[in-house]
C-alpha positions in Angstrom: 9.6 -3.8 -34.3 10.5 -1.9 -31.2 8.8 1.4 -30.3 9.9 4.4 -32.4 9.6 6.8 -29.5 11.0 6.8 -26.0 8.5 5.6 -23.5 8.4 7.4 -20.2 9.8 5.5 -17.2 7.0 3.4 -15.6 5.0 2.9 -18.8 2.3 0.3 -18.4 0.4 -2.0 -20.8 -3.0 -2.4 -19.0 -4.3 -5.5 -20.7 -2.4 -8.7 -21.4 -2.8 -12.4 -20.8 -0.5 -15.4 -20.0 -1.0 -18.9 -21.3 1.2 -21.9 -20.4 3.3 -23.7 -19.9 0.5 -26.2 -20.4 2.1 -29.1 -18.5 2.0 -26.8 -15.4 -1.1 -24.7 -16.2 -3.4 -26.7 -18.4 -6.2 -24.9 -20.2 -9.9 -25.5 -19.2 -11.3 -28.6 -20.8 -14.3 -26.6 -22.0 -13.2 -23.4 -23.7 -14.2 -21.2 -26.6 -10.8 -20.7 -28.4 -7.3 -22.0 -28.6 -4.9 -19.3 -27.4 -1.4 -18.5 -28.5 1.3 -19.9 -26.3 2.3 -17.0 -24.1 4.0 -18.1 -20.8 5.5 -15.7 -18.3 9.0 -15.7 -19.9 7.5 -14.6 -23.3 5.5 -11.9 -21.5 8.5 -10.5 -19.8 10.6 -10.7 -23.0 7.9 -8.7 -24.9 7.7 -6.1 -22.2 11.5 -5.7 -22.1 11.7 -5.5 -25.8 9.3 -2.5 -25.9 10.5 -0.8 -22.7 7.2 -1.4 -21.0 8.0 -1.4 -17.2 4.6 -2.5 -16.0 1.7 -4.6 -17.1 -1.8 -5.7 -16.0 -2.7 -9.4 -16.6 -6.3 -10.2 -17.2 -7.6 -13.7 -16.4 -8.5 -15.3 -19.8 -11.7 -17.3 -20.3 -9.7 -20.3 -21.6 -8.5 -20.8 -18.0 -12.0 -20.6 -16.5 -11.9 -20.1 -12.7 -8.3 -21.5 -12.4 -6.1 -18.5 -11.7 -2.9 -20.5 -11.2 -1.1 -19.1 -14.3 -2.1 -15.5 -13.5 -1.2 -15.7 -9.8 2.1 -17.4 -10.6 3.1 -14.6 -13.0 2.1 -11.9 -10.4 4.1 -13.5 -7.7 7.2 -13.8 -9.9 7.2 -10.1 -10.8 5.4 -8.4 -7.9 6.7 -4.9 -8.6 6.0 -5.0 -12.2 2.6 -6.8 -12.6 -1.0 -6.5 -11.4 -3.9 -8.7 -12.2 -7.6 -8.8 -12.9 -9.5 -12.0 -11.9 -12.7 -13.5 -13.0 -15.0 -15.0 -10.3 -18.5 -16.4 -10.5 -20.5 -15.4 -7.4 -20.6 -19.0 -6.2 -16.8 -19.3 -6.6 -16.3 -16.1 -4.7 -18.6 -17.2 -1.9 -16.6 -20.4 -1.6 -13.5 -18.4 -1.1 -12.6 -17.3 2.4 -11.7 -13.7 3.1 -8.2 -14.9 3.6 -8.1 -16.4 0.1 -9.3 -13.2 -1.4 -6.8 -11.3 0.7 -4.1 -13.6 -0.7 -5.2 -12.8 -4.2 -5.0 -9.1 -3.4 -1.5 -9.6 -1.8 -0.4 -11.3 -5.1 -1.5 -8.2 -7.1 -5.1 -8.7 -8.1 -6.9 -5.4 -8.2 -10.3 -6.1 -9.8 -12.8 -8.5 -11.4 -13.8 -8.7 -15.0 -17.5 -8.9 -16.2 -19.1 -9.1 -19.6 -22.4 -8.4 -21.4 -24.7 -11.2 -22.4 -23.1 -11.8 -25.8 -19.6 -12.1 -24.4 -20.8 -14.1 -21.4 -21.7 -16.9 -23.9 -18.0 -17.6 -24.2 -17.1 -20.3 -21.7 -15.3 -19.0 -18.7 -16.7 -15.4 -18.7 -18.9 -13.9 -16.0 -21.9 -11.8 -16.9 -22.4 -8.3 -15.6 -25.5 -9.5 -13.6 -23.0 -11.1 -11.2 -21.5 -7.7 -10.1 -24.1 -6.9 -7.3 -23.3 -10.2 -5.5 -19.6 -9.5 -5.5 -19.4 -5.7 -5.1 -19.3 -5.6 -1.3 -16.2 -7.9 -1.1 -14.6 -5.9 -3.9 -15.1 -2.6 -2.1 -13.5 -4.1 1.0 -10.3 -4.6 -0.9 -10.3 -1.5 -3.0 -10.9 -3.5 -6.2 -12.6 -2.2 -9.4 -14.9 -3.7 -12.0 -13.5 -4.3 -15.4 -16.2 -4.6 -18.1 -16.1 -6.0 -21.6 -19.3 -4.7 -23.1 -20.6 -3.1 -26.3 -21.2 0.6 -26.0 -25.1 0.3 -26.0 -25.0 -2.6 -23.4 -22.6 -0.6 -21.3 -24.9 2.4 -21.2 -27.9 0.3 -20.4 -25.9 -1.2 -17.5 -24.9 2.2 -16.1 -27.4 2.1 -13.2 -26.2 -1.3 -12.1 -22.5 -0.2 -12.4 -23.0 3.0 -10.5 -25.0 1.2 -7.7 -21.9 -1.0 -7.1 -20.0 2.0 -5.9 -16.8 0.9 -7.5 -14.4 2.3 -10.1 -15.4 0.8 -13.5 -12.8 0.2 -16.3 -14.2 -0.2 -19.8 -12.3 -2.6 -22.1 -11.4 -1.9 -25.7 -12.7 1.7 -26.1 -16.2 0.6 -25.2 -16.6 -1.6 -28.3 -18.1 1.4 -30.1 -20.1 1.2 -33.4 -17.6 2.5 -36.0 -20.4 2.8 -38.6 -22.3 5.2 -36.3 -19.3 7.5 -36.1 -17.8 9.3 -33.2 -20.8 11.6 -33.1 -23.2 8.7 -32.7 -25.5 9.1 -29.7 -24.1 6.1 -27.8 -20.5 7.0 -28.1 -21.2 10.6 -27.2 -23.0 9.4 -24.1 -20.0 7.2 -23.2 -17.7 10.2 -23.5 -20.0 12.3 -21.3 -19.9 9.6 -18.6 -16.1 9.5 -18.9 -15.8 13.2 -18.6 -18.0 13.3 -15.5 -15.9 14.0 -12.4 -12.6 14.7 -14.2 -9.8 13.2 -12.3 -12.2 12.1 -9.6 -14.4 10.3 -12.1 -15.5 6.7 -11.5 -15.3 5.6 -15.1 -12.1 4.6 -16.9 -11.5 3.5 -20.6 -8.8 1.4 -22.1 -7.3 2.5 -25.4 -6.8 -0.8 -27.2 -6.8 -0.1 -30.9 -6.5 -3.6 -32.2 -10.0 -4.5 -30.9 -11.5 -1.2 -32.0 -11.8 -1.3 -35.8 -10.8 -3.9 -38.4 -8.6 -1.6 -40.5 -5.3 -3.3 -39.6 -2.5 -2.2 -39.0 -3.0 1.6 -38.7 -6.7 1.7 -37.4 -7.4 5.1 -39.0 -11.2 4.5 -38.4 -10.5 4.5 -34.7 -8.7 7.9 -34.7 -11.8 10.1 -34.2 -13.0 7.9 -31.3 -9.6 7.9 -29.7 -9.3 11.6 -29.9 -12.8 12.1 -28.5 -11.9 10.0 -25.5 -8.7 12.0 -24.9 -10.7 15.2 -25.1 -13.3 13.9 -22.7 -11.0 13.0 -19.9 -7.3 12.0 -20.3 -7.1 11.5 -16.5 -9.2 8.4 -16.8 -7.6 6.7 -19.8 -5.2 3.7 -20.0 -3.2 2.2 -22.9 -3.5 -1.5 -23.7 -2.0 -3.8 -26.3 -4.2 -6.9 -25.7 -1.2 -9.2 -26.1 -1.0 -12.0 -27.2 -4.0 -11.1 -29.4 -6.4 -14.0 -29.1 -8.2 -15.0 -32.3 -6.7 -12.2 -34.4 -4.8 -14.5 -36.9 -3.4 -12.5 -39.8 -4.5 -9.2 -38.1 -2.2 -9.8 -35.1 -0.6 -6.4 -34.5 3.0 -5.6 -33.7 3.4 -4.0 -30.3 6.0 -1.6 -31.5 3.7 -0.5 -34.3 0.8 0.0 -31.8 3.1 2.2 -29.7 4.2 4.1 -32.8 0.5 4.8 -33.7 0.0 6.0 -30.1 2.9 8.4 -30.4 1.4 9.9 -33.5 -2.0 10.2 -32.1 -0.9 11.3 -28.7 2.1 13.6 -29.5 2.1 15.5 -26.2 4.7 14.2 -23.6 2.5 15.2 -20.7 -0.5 13.2 -22.1 1.8 10.2 -22.7 3.0 10.4 -19.1 -0.5 10.6 -17.9 -2.0 7.8 -19.9 1.0 5.4 -19.9 2.3 6.0 -16.4 0.3 8.1 -13.9 -3.2 6.8 -14.6 -2.3 3.1 -14.3 0.0 3.7 -11.3 -3.0 5.3 -9.5 -5.6 2.7 -10.5 -3.5 -0.5 -10.0 -1.4 0.7 -7.1 2.0 0.7 -8.7 4.7 2.5 -6.7 5.7 6.0 -7.8 8.4 6.1 -10.4 
């Protein structure tokens, strides 16, 4: 289905992946999952169908350190797409400044890191790699994107703050739904998000389909979503997580995800902020 509400011009999906065509961009021989087929053409068709003008591609672990598919997509739609890369410290050290500058010119704006459990998936890079990469990231104005459980994220806060980079938290901080939105860990995450207001260093992605298992309406996630919006809407981003790796029968419809967003975020100014203004600022999209 298409979105049931009119998205503001410049609306951005801040977390997607591309896969294929495999004869041109083969997957890593060692990988932890078989992804859906989602080449550049399908990505653009999905964005067009839902009036999403911009998108941020995240390097998937099934491609390991080979960024060819991601960089190809960025270069084919430079005004529309930005990217998040994944680099092991040794891989980054092997890259010249010119090579990193070329990634930046193509649209890369950050590197992704994971906690210990997620790092077990082949192709991911653990958060312990951040200090070795932070200096070269700062030189290019990049940020750190982190896929971590809420407790692990809080434990890593000193390391993250020491990097002196903006930090973007994937999938609503992978909160503990059983603990509730008043649980100590989630309350602490909201406090960190609120710190600094529009000058804050911490950002959070609102990607409902990874938050709670109650497909397709994710009612269990509503109090967590609302708490994040109350904490600091100036540091929130919306994300679909298309093409929904390893979600099988719980693969969401993008139009329905946007419909849920419109019900939970029924203020036009907030929609403009989260869908357009925030990603434009963080990822360096031109003004609408």
